[in-house]
Every structure is written in structure tokens, then in C-alpha cells.
PALOVO-563437 format. One record per residue (C-alpha): residue in three letters; residue number from 1; y, x, z. Coordinates in steps of 0.2 Angstrom, whole numbers. Layout:
% PALOVO-563437
   code   pos   north    east      up
    ALA   NUM       Y       X       Z
...
END
This chain:
% PALOVO-563437
   code   pos   north    east      up
    MET     1     302     467     145
    THR     2     315     474     157
    VAL     3     314     467     175
    LEU     4     330     467     185
    ARG     5     328     471     203
    THR     6     340     467     216
    PRO     7     344     482     226
    ALA     8     338     480     244
    PRO     9     352     478     257
    PRO    10     357     494     267
    LEU    11     348     495     283
    VAL    12     360     491     297
    ALA    13     356     495     315
    PRO    14     356     479     326
    GLU    15     371     478     338
    PRO    16     366     481     356
    PRO    17     368     466     367
    SER    18     384     465     376
    PRO    19     384     469     394
    SER    20     385     455     407
    LYS    21     401     452     416
    GLY    22     393     460     432
    ALA    23     388     476     422
    ARG    24     405     477     415
    ARG    25     413     475     432
    GLY    26     401     489     439
    GLU    27     405     501     425
    ARG    28     424     498     428
    TRP    29     422     503     447
    ARG    30     412     518     443
    ASN    31     424     524     430
    ARG    32     439     521     442
    LEU    33     430     532     455
    THR    34     424     546     444
    ARG    35     438     548     432
    SER    36     453     543     443
    ALA    37     450     542     462
    LEU    38     439     558     463
    PRO    39     454     570     463
    ALA    40     463     561     477
    VAL    41     447     559     487
    ALA    42     443     578     484
    ALA    43     460     583     489
    TYR    44     460     572     505
    LEU    45     443     580     509
    ALA    46     450     598     506
    VAL    47     464     596     518
    ARG    48     454     588     531
    MET    49     441     602     530
    VAL    50     455     615     532
    GLY    51     460     605     548
    VAL    52     442     605     555
    GLY    53     439     623     550
    VAL    54     454     629     560
    LEU    55     449     618     575
    GLY    56     431     625     573
    ILE    57     438     643     574
    TRP    58     450     640     588
    GLY    59     436     630     598
    ALA    60     424     644     595
    SER    61     436     657     603
    GLU    62     436     646     619
    SER    63     417     643     618
    ARG    64     419     624     613
    GLY    65     408     617     599
    LEU    66     415     607     584
    VAL    67     404     592     588
    GLU    68     409     592     606
    LEU    69     427     592     601
    LEU    70     426     579     588
    GLY    71     413     568     595
    THR    72     413     568     614
    LEU    73     431     569     620
    HIS    74     443     554     626
    ASP    75     439     538     616
    SER    76     425     546     607
    ALA    77     415     547     624
    TRP    78     418     528     627
    TYR    79     412     524     609
    VAL    80     396     535     611
    ARG    81     393     526     628
    ILE    82     394     509     620
    ILE    83     383     515     605
    GLU    84     370     521     618
    ASN    85     371     508     632
    GLY    86     381     493     625
    TYR    87     395     485     634
    ASP    88     397     486     653
    GLY    89     401     467     654
    GLY    90     418     469     660
    GLU    91     413     473     678
    PRO    92     424     489     681
    ALA    93     443     488     680
    GLN    94     444     500     666
    SER    95     430     491     656
    ASP    96     424     497     639
    MET    97     425     479     632
    VAL    98     443     483     627
    PHE    99     435     493     612
    PHE   100     431     482     598
    PRO   101     413     481     592
    LEU   102     411     485     573
    TYR   103     412     504     574
    PRO   104     399     506     588
    VAL   105     388     493     580
    LEU   106     388     502     563
    ALA   107     386     519     572
    ARG   108     371     512     582
    ALA   109     363     505     566
    LEU   110     365     522     557
    SER   111     358     532     572
    GLY   112     343     520     572
    VAL   113     338     523     554
    THR   114     342     542     554
    THR   115     340     557     566
    LEU   116     358     560     568
    GLY   117     359     553     586
    SER   118     374     544     593
    VAL   119     387     557     591
    GLY   120     381     562     574
    ALA   121     381     544     568
    ALA   122     398     541     574
    LEU   123     405     556     566
    VAL   124     397     553     549
    LEU   125     403     535     549
    ALA   126     421     541     553
    TRP   127     420     554     539
    VAL   128     413     542     526
    ALA   129     426     529     531
    GLY   130     440     542     529
    LEU   131     434     545     511
    VAL   132     434     526     507
    ALA   133     451     525     515
    ALA   134     458     539     504
    TRP   135     450     530     489
    GLY   136     459     515     494
    LEU   137     476     524     496
    TYR   138     474     531     479
    THR   139     471     514     472
    LEU   140     485     506     481
    GLY   141     498     520     476
    SER   142     492     520     458
    HIS   143     493     501     457
    LEU   144     511     500     464
    HIS   145     517     516     455
    ASP   146     507     528     446
    ARG   147     491     540     447
    ARG   148     501     554     454
    THR   149     509     544     468
    GLY   150     491     538     473
    ILE   151     485     556     474
    VAL   152     499     561     485
    LEU   153     498     546     496
    ALA   154     479     550     500
    VAL   155     483     568     504
    LEU   156     498     564     515
    TRP   157     487     553     526
    GLY   158     476     568     528
    VAL   159     490     580     534
    LEU   160     499     569     547
    PRO   161     501     577     563
    HIS   162     487     567     572
    ALA   163     476     567     556
    VAL   164     462     576     567
    VAL   165     458     558     574
    GLU   166     453     553     556
    SER   167     439     566     558
    MET   168     434     561     576
    ALA   169     423     547     583
    TYR   170     437     535     583
    THR   171     441     519     573
    GLU   172     456     524     564
    SER   173     447     529     548
    LEU   174     436     514     548
    PHE   175     451     502     551
    THR   176     462     511     538
    ALA   177     449     509     525
    LEU   178     447     490     528
    ALA   179     466     488     530
    VAL   180     471     497     514
    TRP   181     458     489     503
    GLY   182     463     472     512
    LEU   183     481     475     506
    TYR   184     476     479     489
    THR   185     465     464     487
    VAL   186     480     453     493
    LEU   187     491     461     480
    THR   188     479     458     466
    GLY   189     474     440     472
    ARG   190     456     444     477
    TRP   191     455     431     491
    LEU   192     437     431     496
    SER   193     437     450     497
    ALA   194     453     449     507
    GLY   195     446     437     519
    TRP   196     430     447     522
    LEU   197     439     463     524
    CYS   198     452     456     536
    LEU   199     437     448     546
    LEU   200     429     465     548
    ALA   201     446     474     552
    GLY   202     448     461     566
    LEU   203     431     467     573
    THR   204     437     485     573
    ARG   205     454     486     581
    PRO   206     466     474     591
    THR   207     480     479     579
    ALA   208     471     469     565
    THR   209     484     456     569
    ALA   210     495     465     557
    LEU   211     483     462     543
    ILE   212     478     445     548
    ALA   213     497     440     547
    VAL   214     497     447     529
    VAL   215     481     438     523
    CYS   216     485     422     531
    LEU   217     503     421     525
    ALA   218     498     426     508
    ALA   219     484     414     507
    LEU   220     496     400     512
    VAL   221     508     405     499
    ALA   222     494     404     486
    VAL   223     489     387     492
    VAL   224     506     380     490
    ARG   225     508     388     473
    ARG   226     491     383     467
    PRO   227     485     368     477
    ALA   228     468     367     467
    GLY   229     462     384     472
    TRP   230     449     385     485
    ARG   231     448     404     488
    PRO   232     464     406     497
    TRP   233     458     392     509
    VAL   234     442     403     513
    ALA   235     453     418     515
    LEU   236     464     409     527
    PHE   237     450     404     538
    LEU   238     440     420     537
    ALA   239     455     432     541
    PRO   240     457     429     560
    ALA   241     438     425     563
    GLY   242     433     442     568
    TRP   243     448     446     580
    LEU   244     447     428     588
    GLY   245     428     429     589
    TYR   246     428     445     598
    LEU   247     441     439     611
    ALA   248     432     423     613
    TRP   249     415     433     616
    VAL   250     424     444     629
    GLY   251     431     429     638
    TYR   252     414     421     638
    GLN   253     405     436     645
    VAL   254     419     439     659
    GLY   255     421     420     663
    ARG   256     440     418     659
    PRO   257     448     415     642
    ASP   258     461     429     644
    ALA   259     448     442     649
    TRP   260     452     455     635
    PHE   261     471     454     639
    ARG   262     468     455     657
    ILE   263     457     471     655
    GLU   264     470     479     644
    GLU   265     484     476     656
    HIS   266     475     479     673
    GLY   267     462     492     668
    TRP   268     471     501     654
    ASN   269     489     499     660
    THR   270     494     492     643
    SER   271     504     476     640
    TRP   272     519     469     630
    ASP   273     536     472     637
    GLY   274     547     471     621
    GLY   275     550     490     619
    GLY   276     558     494     636
    TYR   277     544     506     641
    THR   278     544     515     625
    LEU   279     563     517     624
    SER   280     564     523     642
    PHE   281     550     536     640
    ALA   282     558     542     624
    LEU   283     575     545     632
    ASP   284     566     555     646
    VAL   285     557     566     634
    LEU   286     574     570     625
    GLY   287     583     572     641
    GLU   288     572     585     650
    PRO   289     558     598     646
    SER   290     542     589     640
    ALA   291     526     594     633
    LEU   292     524     597     614
    ASP   293     514     581     611
    PHE   294     528     570     619
    TYR   295     541     578     607
    VAL   296     530     575     592
    VAL   297     526     557     597
    THR   298     545     554     599
    LEU   299     549     562     582
    ILE   300     535     552     574
    LEU   301     541     535     581
    VAL   302     559     539     575
    VAL   303     553     544     558
    ALA   304     542     528     557
    VAL   305     557     517     560
    ALA   306     567     527     546
    LEU   307     553     526     534
    PHE   308     552     507     537
    ALA   309     570     506     533
    HIS   310     567     516     517
    SER   311     553     504     513
    LEU   312     565     489     514
    LEU   313     577     498     503
    GLN   314     564     502     490
    ARG   315     558     483     490
    GLN   316     540     486     494
    PRO   317     530     471     491
    TRP   318     532     459     506
    PRO   319     513     460     512
    LEU   320     516     479     514
    LEU   321     532     477     524
    LEU   322     525     463     535
    TYR   323     509     474     539
    SER   324     520     489     543
    GLY   325     533     479     553
    VAL   326     520     470     564
    LEU   327     512     487     567
    LEU   328     528     495     572
    LEU   329     532     480     583
    THR   330     516     481     593
    THR   331     517     500     594
    LEU   332     535     501     600
    GLY   333     534     485     610
    GLY   334     519     489     620
    SER   335     520     497     637
    GLY   336     509     512     643
    MET   337     500     525     633
    TYR   338     515     534     626
    ASN   339     505     549     621
    ALA   340     494     538     609
    LYS   341     508     529     600
    ALA   342     509     541     586
    ARG   343     490     539     584
    PHE   344     492     520     583
    LEU   345     503     522     568
    LEU   346     490     532     558
    VAL   347     485     515     551
    ALA   348     502     511     545
    VAL   349     499     519     528
    PRO   350     513     509     518
    LEU   351     526     519     528
    LEU   352     520     534     519
    LEU   353     524     527     502
    PRO   354     543     532     501
    VAL   355     537     550     505
    ALA   356     523     549     492
    ILE   357     535     543     479
    ALA   358     547     557     482
    LEU   359     534     570     481
    ALA   360     526     563     466
    ARG   361     543     564     457
    THR   362     546     582     461
    ARG   363     539     597     452
    THR   364     521     601     455
    ALA   365     524     618     463
    ALA   366     536     610     475
    ALA   367     524     596     480
    VAL   368     510     608     482
    VAL   369     520     620     494
    THR   370     526     605     504
    LEU   371     508     598     506
    THR   372     502     615     510
    VAL   373     515     617     524
    LEU   374     510     600     531
    THR   375     492     605     530
    ALA   376     495     620     541
    ILE   377     506     610     553
    SER   378     492     597     555
    ALA   379     478     609     557
    TYR   380     488     618     571
    PHE   381     493     602     580
    GLY   382     475     595     578
    GLY   383     469     610     588
    TYR   384     483     608     601
    LEU   385     478     590     604
    LEU   386     460     594     607
    LEU   387     461     611     615
    VAL   388     478     612     624
    TRP   389     483     594     627
    GLU   390     474     586     642
    TRP   391     476     568     637
    SER   392     469     557     623
    PRO   393     478     560     606
END
């Protein structure tokens, strides 16, 4: 008798469990960094290393150490003092309470858990923030245009004339990182992230008013379009909280609500005059012999206005235009500290988009030559600012 046997089914390996939503999101972020943003971040780091290398060689020829130049001059000295001793309580006329707290607080925390010391922690924080900012610039540029534009945008920020400040114990790198990621989250509708990033930016620099305006207005627009959404409401209340909170704290410490503005005006000779001081100073620079720094600052201010006009013609998204416009308004409209006005515009990164787009569309060789020349100019001028120029960059 023949027995018919049913063939056994083929062995099939069980399907692996699908990753959770959080795991998939984490994997996407890792892929974005390693496969896409890494060239932009590496290129930014390379051009900054060139600038710092030239500064180190130049400084060594004058018996000046690199850590001294990057971490103990001008505003760096004020931040290191705050890291080590805290705020002065507003007692002297030129009080250190004019400096916002997030950067020194983070540097103090880093110095407390490492052996870097105050200066070392401040410099490491600035360098790490610069890399995060370059990552954000790449992400913003590739989101609006393409990957090549994102890479060029990150490198351009690293070869600006005052880019040496990005490598110093200053707040420009930290604020730019928070601002550029804040702009990206607004453009992509990530309201909770936008609110928190804006809150942190408001604890970093007074010019966070530009980002606050963007996040609040964008959140209001989202609320009107989608009344049921609660996340824009949260962003609307978070965005100004850091900036207002610090001003309120200074007012409480000093004993008057306008204390921060009073310190800024009477201690640091800075206030709002609608642009009269800036225009008068620029005309004086162009009408008589002046120091190199003043010529460069004047040129940068003129170019910044021209780039804003290009941004309007290219129809940048309105959040970027509003952010750049408010920064231009506060920089050009403030009296005093003409020498620092170009540095104040380091954080106005959307103004670089027209240049990044143009370079991204040229031949690779032409773009490389242009960026190489800009790297050399930036390296020289960074050395000039810290070794020749006597005022704060």
C-alpha cells in the first residue's frame, strides 16, 4: 500500500518586528547626519581650521597663544568672568548683566564636569555649537533648494570676514545654531521644537527678537488656519519666554523694570536711534582715512542690504525674510559700537542664501576657487581683528 505524504512547507524565516516610530525617527536623523550633512559639517570645520591655523601661526610670531586669542579677549573675557564669578548684580555702570545667560551657564556646567576650565569649556561649547549650526545651515539650504546649496551655505558662513568669532568664546555660534534650527522647524511645522529653540535663543542674545517675531507670527498664522491644533499655541507662549524672562530677572535684581535697557544705554553706549548714528559713521568712514575694520564693516552693511533686496526678489519664505529684516533693522538702527555691527550680522544667515544658490549653480571648479579665496581673506582678517585691531570685533 502506497502512502502519500504531503511535502513539508518550505522553511521561511520569520519577519523581524517592525521598528517603533521612535526608532525609525532616530534612524532617519542618523542617516541624515552621516550620509548627507557630514560633507557640509566637515567642509565647514576645514575652513575654520584654516582660519584658526593662520591665527595660531601669526599669534606665535608675536608670542600670543591661541587659547589666549580665542578665549580671553574682548567679550570672551566678560563671559569667562561670568562663568567663574556669576553676574555683578548691575552695580557698575558697564555691568556684565547686559550679556544673556545661556552660554555662560552651559560653559560653567561643562567646566564643572570636565577638566577643561572656564576658558576651555567656553571654547569647546562655541566649537560644538558651530558644527551644529553648520549642520542646520546644510539642512535649511537643502530643504529650500538642494544638497549642493546646503553644503555651500554651511561653508559660506565659515568664511565670512568676521568668522573668527565663530571659533571664539562668543555667543554667535550658539545663537546661530538655535536660530537656524528654529527657522527650519518653523518651515516644517514642528511647533514644539520651534517654541523651545526660540526660548533658548532668547536666553542667548538680545537679537533673539528676530526669531521671536518669526515663531510668534508663524504660530498665529497656523492657529488661524487650523484652530484645533494646540501645538502652535504652545510655541506662541514659549517663544518669548526666555527673552522676557531674563529681562524681568535683571529688572528684579536691579530694582527697576527697564534695568537691562538702562545698562545697555548708559553703561555700553548703545540704544535705538533709527539709523542716524550708523549712517553718519558710515559717511565719515567713506569721506576720510579710516582703519581697515571700519571699511570692512561699512562694506558688509551695504552688501547685507543688497542681499536682503536679492532675497526679496528671489521670494524667500517669509519667515526667513522677517528674521533677516528684523536683524538688519536692529543692527542698522542701533547707535554705538559701529565696529561690531558686522559681527552682529553673522547670525543673519538667510542673507547668504542668494550667494549660496549662485555658487551652487556654477561649475564645481569655479565654486571651489571662490570659496578658497574667501577662506584666505577670512583667515587674514581674523588675524587682523585679534592681533592688529584694538577694539572688539
